[in-house]
N, C-alpha and C positions, 0 to 999 in steps of 0.2 A: 504494500500500500504506500503511495506517495504521501508527502506531507502537504499536498494541496487541499486535503480535507479539513485542515485546522480552521476553526471558526474565527480565531483571532481576538476573541474577547476574554480577558482574564477574569476569572471568578475567585471569590474568597473561598467558596466551597462548592464542590459538586457532590450531591447526595444520590447514591444509587439505591433505589428502593423507596416505595411509598407507603410503608407501614407506619406504625406509631413511632418507632425509633427515628426513622428518617424524617418524618413530618415535624416532629417535635424538635429535632436537631436543626432542621432548616429554619424554623421560627426563631430558635435561640441564636443562630448565627446571623440571621438577616438584619439584626439591629446594627451590625457593623460592616456588612459587606453584601455583595451580590451572590445569590445562591441559585443553583440549578438543581432541580429534582428530576431524576430520570426514573421512569417506571416502565417495565417491559410490557405491561398490560395496562388496562384502565386504572386510573388512580384509586378508585374504590373497588379494588379486586385483590387486596393483600390478605395475607393470613391473619393480620390483626383484626380484620372485620369479623372473622369467624370466632374470635376468642370469646368464649362463654363465661369463663371465670372472671373474677373481678380484679381488683388491684389491692394487694396487701399493704397495709400501712398502720403503724401504731398510733391511731387517732382516737381510740376509745379511752374512757376515763380510767379503766383498769389495766391499761396497756402502756408499754414503754418500748422504745427501739431496742433496748437490751433483751427484752422478751422475744421480740421478733427475730433478733439475731440468734438467740438460743435455738429457736425452732428451725431456722434456716440451717444452722450448723449441724444440728442433730439429723435432719433429713439428708444432708450432704454426705453423711457417713465418713467423716474424717478427711474429706478432700476439699472442702470449701477454703478459699483464700480468705483468712480472717479480715484482712484490711478491706477487701471488696465487700464482704458482708456488712462491715461497719458502715461503709459509705452508703450501701443500698438502704439499710434500715434507718439510719439517721436522717437521710435526705428524703425518705418516703413521704412524711407528712407535708413537706413543702411542695413536693411535686403534685400531690392531691390538690393543694391550694391553687397551684398554677392552673390545673385543669378547670377548677371552679371559676377562676378569673377568666379563662378562655370561653366559658359558657357551658361546660359540661354539667348536666344536672344529675346528681347522684341520688339513688334511692335512700329512703330513711332506714336507719339501722345498719348494723354490720353483720356480715355473713361469717359462718364457720366452715372451714374446709380442711381436708386431710392434712395432718402434720402440724396444724396450728393449735396452740394451747389455749387460745381464747378467740373470741370473735374480733376479727380485724380486717375483713375483706369488704371493700366498698364496691357496690354494683351500680350500674346505670341501666335501667330497663330490664331488671332481673338478669337473665342470661345473655343480654344483648350489649354487655359493657364494651367489648371490643368495637362493635359497630358504632355505638354512640360516640366513643372517644375518637376513633379514626375519622368519622364523618366531621366532627367539630374541628379537628386539627386540619383536615383537608380544606374545609371552608375557610379557615384563617390563612392557610398557605396560599390558596388561590386568590385571596383578596390582598395579599401582601405585595406592595409595589417593588420590593427588591428580590422577590422569588419568582423564577420562571419554572413552570412545570412542563415537562416533555413526556407525554403519555405515548405508550406504544413504541418506545425507543429502548433497545436492548443493549446493554454493555457487552462487548465482545472480549475485551481484554483491558487490563490495567496498563496505562502508559507510563513508562519510567525511563530515566536516563541512568547513568552509571551509579548514581548515588541515591536517588529518591524517586518517588511517584510524582508525576507532573500532571496527572489527569487520567482520563479514560478514553478508549476508542469504542464507539458504538456502531450499530449497523447503519448509521447515517453520517457520522462525522467523527472528528477527534475533538475532544474538549479539554482545554488546559485549565488548571485550577491550582491555587496555592495549596489546597488540601482536598483530599478525596475521602468521603465517608461511605463505606459499604454498610448498608442496612438492608441487605437482600434476603433476610429471613433464613429459615433453616432448610433441612434436606429430608424431612420426613416423608415427602411424596415419592422418594426413591423406593419405599417399601410398598408391597402389593396392597396391603390394607392400611389405610391412613385416614386421618381427619383433615389433612391439609389439601389445599388446592393443587392442581396438577403442576403448577410452575415452581413449587417449593422443592427444588432438587439440588440446592447447594451451589449454584453457579458462582455466587460471590466468593464462597470459600475456595473453590477450585481456582478462580482467577487470582485471588490473593496468593495462593500457594505457588502458582506458576510464575508470579511476579517476584517471588522471593520472601514473602511473609511466612511465618510459622503457623501451623495449625496444632490444636491440642484438644484432648478429651473427646475425640470423635467416637470412641466406643460407647459413650454414654448416650443412649437413645431412650427417651421416655415413651412408653406405650400407655396410652390412656386406657384405663380399665373398662370404661362404659361407653362404647360406641354402638349405635344401633346396628344390628346384624344386617349384612348385605347393603350397607349404606356408609357414608362418611359422616353421618350426623352424630356429633358428640353430645352425650347427655351429661351435662355439667356436674362437676363434683359438688357444686352448691346444692344440688338436689339431695345428695347424701348428707350434706351438712344440715339440711332442714329435716332429715329423718327418713329419707327413702332408704329401703333395705334391699340387699342382694339375696336372692333365693336360688337354691339348686333345683334340679328337676323333680325333687320330692317336695318342694315348697319350704325347705328349711334354710335358715340363715347359716352361713358357713365361714364368715370372716368379719373382721372389724371394718366397716365401710369407710372409716376415716383413717385407716392405716396408710403409710406412704404408698404412692401409686404403684411402685414396682411390686410390692407385696400383694396388693389387691389384684393387680393384673395377672400375676402368676397363679394366684388362687383361682381366678376365673378361667384362665387358659387350661388349667389342670382338669377342669370340668367341661371344657368345650364352650357351649353356650349356656348362659345363666339368665335369670330374670331380674330386672330392676323394678321393684314395687313402689309406685308413686302414689298409691291410693290414700295413704294416711297424711300426706303433706299438703300444704297450701299451694296448690298448683297455679293459682291466680298470680303468684309472685313471678311466674316465668311464662308470660303470655306468648312470646314468640316461639319458645321451645315447645310449648304444648301445641301450638298451632302447627309446627313442623311435624310433630308426631301424628296429628290428625291427618295431615296431608299424606303421610306415609301409610295411612290406613290403620292406625292404632288408636284406641280409646284409653288414655292413661287413667281415667277415672274408674274404669271397669276391669282392666286387664294389665298385669305386669308386662314389662317391655323386654324383649330378648336383646341381650347385649353381649359383646365380646371385645377384647382389646384391639387397639389399632395404633400404629406408629403415630406419635403426636408431636414430639418436641425433641430437637437435637441439642443436647447440652453443650457440646463442643463447637469449635469453629476457629476463627482467626484469633490467634493469641494476641491479647492486648494488655496494656497497663490499665490503671484505673481512670485514665483520661482517654481511653479508646485508641491509643497509639499502637499500631502494629510494629513489627520489627523492620518494616520498610518505611523509612522516613517519608512523611507526607501522606501516608495511607492509614486511615482510621477504620474502625469497625465498631458497630453497636447493635444491640438487640440479639436476636437468636443466632445470627451468623457469627457472633463474637464469642470468645472464650476468655472471660475475666477471672474465672475460678469461683465466681459468686455462688454457683449452684452445686459445686462439688460433684458428687456421683449421682445426684438425684434431685431435681429441682423441686422446691417447696411450692405447693399450689399457689397461684396468683402472684408469684414473684416475677413472672415473665414480662407482663406489661409494665410492671414497676421498673424492671431492669431497662426496658426500652426508654423510659422517661429519664431515669437517673443517669444512665451512662450515655444516652443520646445527647443530653444536655452537656455533660462533661466533655464529651468528644467535640461537640460544636464549639464550645468556648476555647478548648485547647487548640483546635484547628485554626482559630482566628490569629494565633500567634505564629503561623508558618510564614516563611519568607516568600518573597515574590517569585513568580515563575521565571525560570532562567530566560535570559534574552534570546539565546539560541536554543530552540527546542530540539530534542532528538527526533530521528526519523520515526514515523508512525509505524508500529509493528503490524505484521500480518496476524490475523486472529488465529487461534488454535483450531485444529480440525474439530468438526462437530462430533459430539459423543451422544448419540440419541439414547433416551431413557425408554427402553423397550419393555413390553409386558414380561418378557423372559428375564430381563435384569431385575425387575421389581419382584418377580416370583422367587428368584434366586436369593435376593436379600432377605425376603420374608422367611425363606426356608433355612438359610445358612447363617443369618445374622439377626434373627428375630428375638423374641423374648428369652429363648433358651438356646445357648450356643455351645459349640465344641470346636476343637482344633480342626477336625476333618472338614467340617462345613466351612469354616472360615478360610481354610486353605484353598477351597474351590474358588473363592472370590478374588484371590490374588491375581488371577489372570483375566479378570473381567475387563471388557472393552470400555471402561468408564473410570476415569481417574479417581473421583471421590469414593466410589465403591471400593476400589483397591486400597485407598488410604484408611477407610473405616475398618476394613478387614485387617489391615496391618496393625492398627492400634488395638483392636479387639484380641488379636493373637498375642500381642505383647503383654497384655494384662492377664496374667495367669492366676486369676482369682475371680471371685464373685463379689461385687460391691455395688450397692445401689441399683441403678438401671442397667447394669452389665452383669449378666448371669451366665457363667460357664459351668455346664454340667460336669465337665472333666476337672474343674477346679471350683468346687461348690462353696468354699468358705473364703472369708477375707484373709488377706496376708499383710503383715506389717511391711513386708518388702515392697509392696505396691501402694503404700500410702504416699503416692507421688502422682504427678500428671504425666501422661504420655504425650510427648511433643514431637512433631514431625517437621523437619526442615529439608529442603531439596538437597540431594546429594549426601544425606546422612542417615544412619540407622536411627530408629526411634529412640528417644532419650527419656529417661524417667527424671522428672524435676520436681523439687519442692518449692512451693511459692508461699511467701509470707504476706 
């Protein structure tokens, strides 16, 4: 590709991805510079809009950020980066206030979800929190005079010189910027059964790795326990927080519905399909979700709903510091595509949208300090070869790197025709233990030797690193 495609307009920040992390970061950065937001699909088509959980924050009278931190650390099974957890939980109340000031209307009361020791989850529209928050942020972004939104424009590769990232190359042009923020979401749609939209296949992570950034924690993939059978419709953990119960085929409860998600998901998987009984709860608190069930042909007031686990959230991603900086200068990441260490081995419910807000803002503010784009820009690189996500690939990941894994299955994936699939398998093979959302039947217990993060860098063997 020649350098004639360069647009010539220097930006303070180019944001790749239109979910909560990218939109909030764009708003935070636009106070001091011009911002371009790129979305490969429509602006209102991100994974964030599907988020049914709420946002965890210590805003209740009986709560404190230290309690929120304790719950996060416990769920992370010894792998959370303590400094990241402190940042997340201490900044959470302020980020909720930011959303209120932006016009998000939260429901009365606080919800209880799995792994939380008290009610601390704020919701908007019951199970429609992601939709309400993303739409309000999109409305503000579209109205901002210093933010340009380019919908339907796909990043092909990160643009870099010998020392730093200088922007991105898309399917339309080259974009130079002082800083680039990847907020491209996760990779859970690589698995055959998923709650994610089809585009959530980790393209941002792969692009960062090809450009020289490190990836970490890819083996930790969270499977949501309660997804409607033969559907991608997620039945929010908030339902179980309000008293919905899980029943086996004999009509008996078999688990603690509010145990960590990895535990509940494996309990369900061991039984195949189970039923989620919503009859005893106030279903009126979740109007959109109840409406979706009716559209699918179920009457939640009369009949328990068949559910099974599905790939939901990728804990790992682009290794960053607490301000979103990757190991490639000028390249930042925030949200599900980033690995700050805040979730450890298993994300605490409703910490994901909070992570988008806290670390999206921190990345945006840090990015404003990047130096100007070099006067002489490097040649625009050719994009990598296309790696299609086929039904066969998704089936292989579900079979060989699903809820329960072993070396033989993971080794099958090392020759997959898809970079990120190979990297996920490599990290999962490296972690010879079971911890949180990574379960190896051939190594079924935790090991102190693996109380570390698996980090991948180009040209190197996987490394085990401890983060403070």
